[in-house]
N, C-alpha and C positions, 0 to 999 in steps of 0.2 A: 504344559508352560509353567515355568517357574514364577516367583513373585514378581509382578511388574512394577519397576521403579521409575521407568521414563518411556515416553513415546515420541517418536520422530515420524512425522507425516511428511511424504514426499510430494511434490508439487503435481505429479500425474493423477494422484489420488484427489486433490483438490479440483483440478479441472474436470475429472470425471463426475465428481459429486454435482459440481455446478451444472455441467451438461445434461446430467440425468434430471435434475431438478427442473431446467428450462424445457425440456421435453415433455415432463409428465405433469408437473404440478405447478407452472408458472401462473402468477396472478390468481392463485387459490390458496385456501388455508390448509391445504393437504401436506403430508410430508412424504418424502421418499426414503426407502432403505435399501442397503446393499450390502454386500460382503466385502471385508477387508483382507487382502492378502499380503504376506511379507515374511519376516523373519524374527525370531526371537534369540537373543544370546545375553546371558548375564544379567537379567532383568530389564535389558533394553529391547523394546519392539520397534521395529522398522517397517512401517507400512508402506510398501512399494507399488501396490497395485489394488484395484477393486473392481467390482462389475456390480450392475444394477439387478435386483430381484423384483419381480411383481408383489405388491403389498398393498392390502386395503385394510381400512378399519372404520368401524362406525363411528360417526361424529358424536352421536347422542349417547352411545354405551361403550366406552373405551376398552372394555373386556372383551368385545368382540372384534376380532381381527383375522387376517388371512395372510400367510406368507407361503409361497409356492417353493417348498422344500426340494420338490422334484427338480425343478428348474435350476435351483442352486446346486444340487448334486452334479447336474448335467454339465453346467458352466465350469464348476470346478475341476471336473475330469478333463475338459477342454483346455483350461488354463494350466493344468499340470502337465499336458503334453508339450506346452510351449517351454514352461519353465518349472522343473521339478522342485526347485529350492523353494518357492513360493508356496507357503501353506496358509490356512484359514487362521488369521489371528483374531478376528472378531467381526464387527459388523457396525455400519454407519448410519446415521439418522440426520435430517435437516432440522430436526427439533422444532423450534429452537431451543427446547428445555426438556428435561427429563419427564416422561408421561408415565401413567399408570400401568401399562401393558408392557413396559421396557424390560421389566424383570422377567415375564413370561417369555418375551421374545429372546432375552438372554439365555434363558434355560434351553430354548431349541437351538440356538447357536451352539451352545456347549457341547452338543452331540458331535461336532466337527473339531473342536479344540478344547483342551482342558480348561484353561481360564479365558473365555472370551472377552474381548476389549470392545468398549462402546465408545465411539467417536461421534460427537454431536458437531456438525459443521453448519454454521450460520452464514447461509447463502445471501443474506441481506443484513449484515451486521449494523447495529445501532451504535456500538461504542468502538473506540479505538482499541487496537490489540489484535492478538490471535484469532481467527474465526473458527478455532477448532478447541473443543474441550473433551478430554478422554476420561474414560470412568472403567473401572472393573469392579465386579460384585464380589462381596467377601460376606461371610457369616459374623452376624453381630450378637453378642450376648450382653444383656444389660447386667451392670454390675450388682444390682440388688437382687437379681435373679427372679424377678417377678413375671418374666415373659420368656418363652422359648426363644432359641436362636433364630433369627431370620436374615434374609440376605438384604444388604444395602449396597449402593453404588459410591465407590470411593474415588475422588479425582486424583489423577496421575499427572504429574507434570509433563506438559506437551511442548514440543518445538517442531519447527519447520525446517527440514533438511533436505538436501540434494546432492546428487553425485556432479562431477564435473560434465558429464553429458547432459544431465537433466538442466543444469544451470545455462548451458549453451542454448538448449531448446527452449527454454523459458525467456531468456533475452531475445532469441528469435521471435517469438510469439509476441512480446511486449515491445518490439522495436517501433512499430507504427502507433502505438499507445502512448508512449512518453512525448510529453511536450518539450519540443525543442527549445521553445523561447524562454523556459525557466532555467535559470543559471544554477550552477553546482551549489552555489551558497544558499540559494533559496530552497532548494531540495533539503540540504542538511538542516537548515533551520526548521523546514516542515516536518523532518524526522524528529528532531529533538522535541518540537510542539506535540507532536502525536505521542512521543513517549511520555511527556510530562501529563498529557491528558489521561494516558492509560494508568499512570501512577497515582493521580488523584481518584480514579475510578475504584482502584484496588484498596486506597486508604479509606474510601467512604464505605467500602463493602466490610472493612475490618471494624469500622467504627459502629455500623448497623449491628454487627455480630456481637461486639461487646456490650451494646446497649440492650440487647435482647437477652444476653446472659446475666447482665445485671439485674434486669427487671424479672428474671426468672422464668421466661418464656422459652429458652433454651438451656439444655443441659451443658455443664462445663466440660469441654473436650481439652484434656490436659496436653495433648500432642499439639494443638493449635497455641495454646497458652505458652508452651514451651518455645515454639517456633518464633512467635512475636517477641519473646523475651530475648532470643537471639538476635532478632533484627534490632531491637532497642540497644543490645550491648555493643552492636557493630557501629551505630551511629557516633559520630565524633563529639567531642565535648567542646561545643563553640564558646564555652566561658573562659577557656585557656587563653592568656595573652599572646603567646608565641604564635597559636593556630590562628587567632584573628589578625595578627600582624602579617602572617603569610598570606592569608586571603585578600588582605588590604593591598599588598605588594603586587601580587598577581592581578588584581583587578587595575591597578595603576599601570601596569605593564601592558595590559590589553587596550586600555583606553589610549595610551600612548601610541601605540601601533595604529588604532583606529584614527587619531589625530593626524599622524603623519601621512596616512593614506589619503585622508581628505585633503590635505595640503598638496600633496602631489597631484591628485586629481584636479584640483583648481589651477595649479601651474600649467598642467597639460592643456586645460580647456582654454587658458589664456594664450598659450603658444599656438594652438590650432586656429585661433581667431585672428591673432596677428600674421600667421601664415596665409590664410584664406584672404586677408586684406591686401598683402603685397602680391599676391598671385592675380588678384583682379586688377590692381595698378599695372602690373606688367603686361597683362592682356590688352588693356586700354592702349598702352604704349605701342605695342605691336600692331595692334589694328590701325592705328593713326599713321605709323610708318610705311605700313602696306598700302594704305590710301594714298600717300604722296607718291610713292613709286609708279603705281599704275597710271596716272594721269595728272591733268591739270588740276590746280587748286579749286576749290568750290566757287571763289569769287570770280576768276576769269571765266568759268563756265557761265555763271549768271549775267556778265557782261556780254558775251558773245550771243546769248539768247536774246538780250534786250535789242542789240543791234540788228539782229534778224528780224525781229518783229517790227522795227522802224522801218526797215526796208521794205518788208510787205506790206506796211500801211502806206508808204510813199509811192508806190508803183501806179496807182490810180491817177494821182495827180499829174504826173509825167506824161501820161497817155492823154490825159484832157488839154495839156498845153499843146501837143503835137496836133491835135484836131484844130486848134484855134490857129 
């Protein structure tokens, strides 16, 4: 496998990892491990499938662990019969961080592919952002030459991608999970807020790294410094008057649109209130007209009832007069 430049994890892999964890290590401090299948081309690795592998490790001694590589080989032969294009590209772990035995496990997986990829999937993420982090091992030689070369894990840019068929399947699975009461605007605002929280987390990580470098607790990594310099170079110069004026004009345009929307909403609410009042008045008039057409007015009915009561009360007096 050539040098890994980017990794794309497909939704089926994430669902399989979560299912594996819930079946084996839910409500425990254990982690689960499996094999990743996919394709590699021009420095990009597409992780399209995976399967679980029996794994055990000692909690007290992290150097003691067991991975059933016979089961791994048997499962890979079966998967290869279904899709010959999918090859072993690495392995996954539920971490949630790198452990001491990961380099040894990576050496074992390297028997099945040239440059195995390690993807740590956080099944219970505590921060906003992608729940996956990809690494690959490479030999590192210290600049002063005081130590021999040793393998270290290097982070690879990771993304979540899907084909059209996978997108349809994921939407079908999440159809009952989505809250229909939440509007599209609320969903967009929530997405923006989540992105800002993720950006804040990354900025805090950069700040902690630079503080450790200044304190002399970490060596200077020139690649990271160059990338940070590129980020700062891309930031706009807010001190320019033309840029500040353009931001002000755009903000005013947005506030004007919000103001007009509020006015329109108020006018519609008043119109609905007046419409409801008119409908109630017309219903009362229709009910009164229907009552008049169906019979006598209420006053005449009361008069008739009083006459009948008087007649009933006068009958005993007439009978007594006849006896006399």
